[in-house]
N, C-alpha and C positions, 0 to 999 in steps of 0.2 A: 222654510218652515221652524216655526217658534220651538226654542227649546224649554223641556221642564226639568226640574229635578228633583228624583223621587229620594227621600232619604226617611230609612227604617232600619230599626235593627233585625228585622227577622226576613230573612229571603221570601218566606213565602207570600209575604206581604208586597216584598218588590215586583215580584212573579206576576201579580194580579194586576198591579197598578199596570205593570209592563204590557200585560196582555190585553187590558183595557184602552190603552193610548196609543201604542206604537203605531198604528196604521196612520196617526194623524199628526203626531208629533214626535220630534226628536226627543230622547230621553237619557237622561243623566241619574247614574244611581249611587249612594251614598249610604253605606251601612251606621256611620256615627254620626256626632257633631262635628266632629274634628275633620272627616273626610267633607260632611258638606259644606264645612266654612270655605275648605278650598277651593272644592269644585265651584261654589258661586263666584269667590276671587277669581279664577281662571276664566271660566265660562260665561258669566253674567246669564243665566238665566233667563226665562219669561216669568216665570212661575216656579214655584217651590212647595211640592207637597211634603209635609213635613210632620214625622212624628211626635210625639211628647216624650214617651218613658222610653229612653233610651239612657245606659250608663255613661257615667263621667260628664257629658254635656249633652242635659236632656237638650227638647225642642225649644221651650220656652227660654232657656238661657242660650241656644243659638237666636232665638230672632231677637233678644236683647242686642246680641253683637250686631247683628246684621241690618235693624233698624238705628243703630247709632252710627255706622258705617256710612258717611257719602256716598261713598262706591257703590254700595248695596241695598240704599234705605226704600229705594224705588221700587223694588222687587215684592209682588205681591206672594204673601204667603199662606196659604190655606192648612191650617191644623186637618189632620187626620190622625185620632188616636182612640184609644179605647176608654180614656176618661170620658162619661156623661156627664157628671155632674155640674152644675151650673156654674159652681166658682172657679171649672177650670175653663168653662168657654169664654167665660166673662174674664179671666186673666190672658186667654189668647186671643181678645178683641183688643183688648187693653195694651199688649205689645205689638198692633197693628196688625196682625191677620185680616185678611177681607175674608173669611169665613171659615168653618169649623164644622168637620164632617167626624160622625162617630163610626167607629167600626163594631160590628162587620160591614166592610164598605160595600155600597150597593155599584156595580161598573156604571150603570145606568147613570147615577145620580154624581158618580164622579165624574163621567163626562161631560154632562149641564152643566156642574158647578164650571169645571174646568173651561169649558168655550164661554161661560157667561163671563168669567172674568179678566180670561184673553183678548176678550172682543173689548172689554173697558182698557185694556194696556194698546191694544192696537189705535180707538180712538183718541186716547191720550197722546198717541206717537205721531197722528194725524195732526193733533192740533199744535203738536210741537214744530210739525213741519210747516203747516199753515204761517205760525208766526215767525219762522224763519224766512219764509217766502216774503212775508211781508216787510221784514224786516229789511232785506236785499232790495225791494221795489222802493221801499221808503229811503233807505242810504242814495241808491242809484239815482234817483230825483236830486239829491241835493251833493251828488259826487264831484260836479265842477260850479258848484253857487259856492257864495263866499257866505251864504246864512249859516249857521251851523246846524247839523243837523239835529240837535236836540231841539231845535223847534218843534218837528214834526211831533215827537213823542208828549209833547206838552199839549200841541193842538190835540193830540188824541185822549189824552185825561180830560182836558178842559171840554171836549164835545160828548164823553161819554158822562159825566156827571151833567152838562147841561139836557143830554137826550134822557137821560134818568127823571130830572129834578120836573119835563114836562109830562111824564107820564109813559114814555117807553118802555116795553117791558124787558127785564133783564137780558132777555135771549139778543135782543135786538139793539139795546143798548151795549152791550158786549160786541156784536158785529160792528157796530160804528166804532170802537175804541180799535177796531184792527182794521176796519176799512180807511180810518181819517188818517192815518202816516201814509198813506198812497196818492192825499190829494195833489201832489208836485209830481208825481212819478211823471208827468210830460218834459219835464225840465231836463231829462235825458236828452232830449232831442232839439235842445238851445244850445248854440253855441256859447262857449265859456267865455268869450270876448265879450258876450253881454252878459251872462251871470257874472261874471267879474269884474264887472266895470264898477271902478271907485268913484263914480259919477251918478248924477241921475239921468236914465235913458231919454234919447231923443224920439220923437213921435216916431220916426221909421222901427228903432229898435223895441219901442213898445208892441208896437203891430206885431213884430217876430217874438218877442216875448209873450206875448197874449195867445199864440199857438199852442203854447204846455198845456191848454186846457184840453182841446182837443187832441192833441198827442197822448195825453195821459189816458184818456176815453177810448181811444182807438187801440193802446195798449191791452188794457183793463178789461174792455168788455168783449175779448175773444173767449175768456170764460163766462160760462155759464150756471157757475158757482154764486147762489147768492151773494158772499162774501163780496168776491170780486164785481159782482154787477151793482152794488151797492158805494164800493169804489170806483168802479167806471162815473155814476151818477152825481158823484162828490167832485170827481176829478174833472167833469165837463162844467160845472154847475156853480161851484164854491166862489166864481169872482160876478157873477149875474146880484146886481143890485135891487131891491124893492122897488124903485122907481121906473126900472128898466131900462137904467142907463149904464148896465155892465157888459160882461161879454161871455160867450162869443155869441149868444142868441139875441140877447137882449130881451131875457125873457122879466115878466113883473109880477110882483106879489106872489099868491099862493102856487103860480103858475111854477116859482124856482121849487124843486125837490126841498122838503124840509129839513131834509139831512146835509143838503148844501146850506141851508140858510145856518144852521146850527155850526157846521164846521168855518163856514166866511165870520162869525162873530169871534171864534175862538183864534181863527187863524189871525186876523186884523189884531186882534188884543195881544195878543204874544209878539206879530210882528213888530209892533210898535213899543214894546217894552224890553226891545232888542236894540243896541248899537251895529249900527251900519256905517260902509265908509263914507257914505253921504248925508248919515244923520247920527245924533246921538240918541240913547233909548228916553222915551216918555217916561215921564214921572206917571204914576197909576194914577193920580188926581185929573192929570190931561189927558190920558187916553181915555178914562170914562166920561170926563164931559164931552172931549170929542165921540165917542161913542153913544152918549146919550143924544146930541144933536145932531147925527144922522141916523137916529131909529125913525123908520118911517120913509126916508129916501136908499140911504143905502142898505139900512139893517131891518128885518122884522121887528115892528116895534113891541107886539108882545113877548117876542125872544129876549130882547133887551131887557126889558124890566124883568122877567126870569133870573136871567144875568146877571142883574146888578143886585138881585135878593142873595145868590149864591156866592157874592163875592168873594166872603171870608174863606169861604173853601176852596174856590178858586185860589186866591193867593197862599193858600196854605199847600196845596199842590204844587204851585211854582216853587217854592220855597223850597219843598220834597226833591222835587224834579232837577232844579237848579244844577245838583251837585252831580249828575250824569245817571241818578240810580234809574230813571225812567226807561232806559234800555234794558237793562238786567231785568226788572220789576215785569215789562212788556214779554220779555224771551218766557220767564218762567213761570209766567199768570201770575204773580204774588199782587 
């Protein structure tokens, strides 16, 4: 049950909030700003209903403190006050309040507003949980790999930008950003002797390595959520080639899902830019020349053309993420 902190120096107002909300939520009460500050730090409520006109520390003063403290800045505040003037309402929103309710309160309105804002809290918590799960699956795929895990976060950022540039909607491009890090999840099922081999793989070892596409698909396709369905599609198909010479199914041209064609470009670009035990990092010029030469055979020619036009932004992203900020940005959705 979600917890709400009700703050008001008038007991009659706290009692009205109690009778309105107690059936659906766990309630905490405070009669002053100082009491509310202590209760917030101790209990971390999901929402605060905050009066403005209180002695010593008023509601606006408390909000300023809460919104500048990293421990409490994320907690939504609804101001509940008799101050109905526009300037006060503006101050409340400027301080980070999510809503402003005038007294005398209507129990129905309070309950409706609380439900609305707590539904947003739940959605935010679900997004965080999704991203943490994605982070773990992405890291798991590279747990025994000699490849740096930063690779998957750069691939996610490049894929997101390319998808946006070719016209994917914002929502679907964001889904791409979350799905792309899981493209190599299936490597969790490949022997570390192969993943960590300090030289090129033999033909037999390559056959085993190629199974990671199917393994990843089999893991990710167990979920019916659109995010994991997209991730499964990418995991299965990101090694297919435009001319049909890829794996695991030898798909060609537009039979290869566009999502996988996007990630294939981002994946190869980043892989070639990295040093491995058996190769040095390629220069950007050499990478771009190689990828242009492979347009129409390995890669979708039209996507390569677009990719080249956004290269300044790609290199900007690469420079930013090479220091490891990719993971923090992904988890916090910044």
